[in-house]
N, C-alpha and C positions, 0 to 999 in steps of 0.2 A: 504494499500500500504506500509506503514511503516513496518508493521509486516512482509510482504514478503521480504522487503529489509533486515531487521534484520535477518530473517531466512536464506536468501541467504548468507549474510556475515558470519553468524555462520557456515553454511555448508562449505563455502570456507576455513574458518579458520580450521575447523576440518580436511579437506583434507590435510592440510599442517603440521599437528602435529601427532605424533605417539601416538597410543592408550596406549602403555605401559609407556608413559612419566608420571611420578607421578605429575608433575606440570600442566598437560593438562587441567584438569577440572577447576583449579584455573584460568588459563589463559583464558579459555572459558568463565567462569563466569565474569571475569574482562572485557573481550572484549565485551560481551553482555551488561554489565552495561555501558561501555564507549559509546556504540552506542545509548544508551537510556537516557532519562531525567526524566521520571516520576517514582513514587513509584511503580506502577504496573509493569513497565518494570524492575525495580530492583528486584521485586518479581519473575519476569521471570527468571532472572539469578539464583536465589536461587532454583527455581523449577527444572531448568535444572540440576543443581548440584545434587539435590536429586534423579533425575531419570537417573543417569549415566549409568546404565546397558542398558536400552532401548535406551538412547542416542547413545551408541556405536553400538548397533544392527542396528538401523535405518541408522546411518551414514555409517556403513560398507556396508549395502545392497545398499544404494544409490551410493556408490563408485563403487561397483561391477557391478551394472546395468547401471551406468551412467544415472540414472533417478532421478530427484530431487523432483518429485511430492510427493512421500511418505514422503520425509523429510519435505517438507513444510506442509503437513498434520499433521505430528507428532508435528512439531513446533507450528502450530496453536492450536492444542489440548492442548499442554503444556502451551501455553499463556492463554488459557481459564482456565486451572487448576490454574495457577498463580493468575488470576483475582479472581477466587472463594476463593482462600486462603486469598487474600487481603481483600475481602469483609468480610469474617469470622473474620479476624483480626480487621477490623474497627468496626464491630458489637460488638466484645469483648470489644474494647476500649470504645465504647459508653456506653455499659452496666456497665462497671467498673467505668466510670466517673459519672454515675447517682447514684451510691451507692446502698445499699440494699433497696429493696421494693419500 
């Protein structure tokens, strides 16, 4: 449920900001991070920032069609990607802390 709330808040924020605003993605990443508390959710903000082209495409389509379901699906898939990145990072840190061999 929290993921859906964060996705909806992110969508509503995106509706109020212009795509050509150079500060938009920074604001979006900061707002997503402000809505969240854990490291995985901070990773979500970074993943959204990295996927800016698809972010704009899905946001524009949702605004045109006035249908949020594709946006929530995109947001959930992006959250899963962020989680996978975080797991890979944690595995890297564990391997690094164990040292060679």
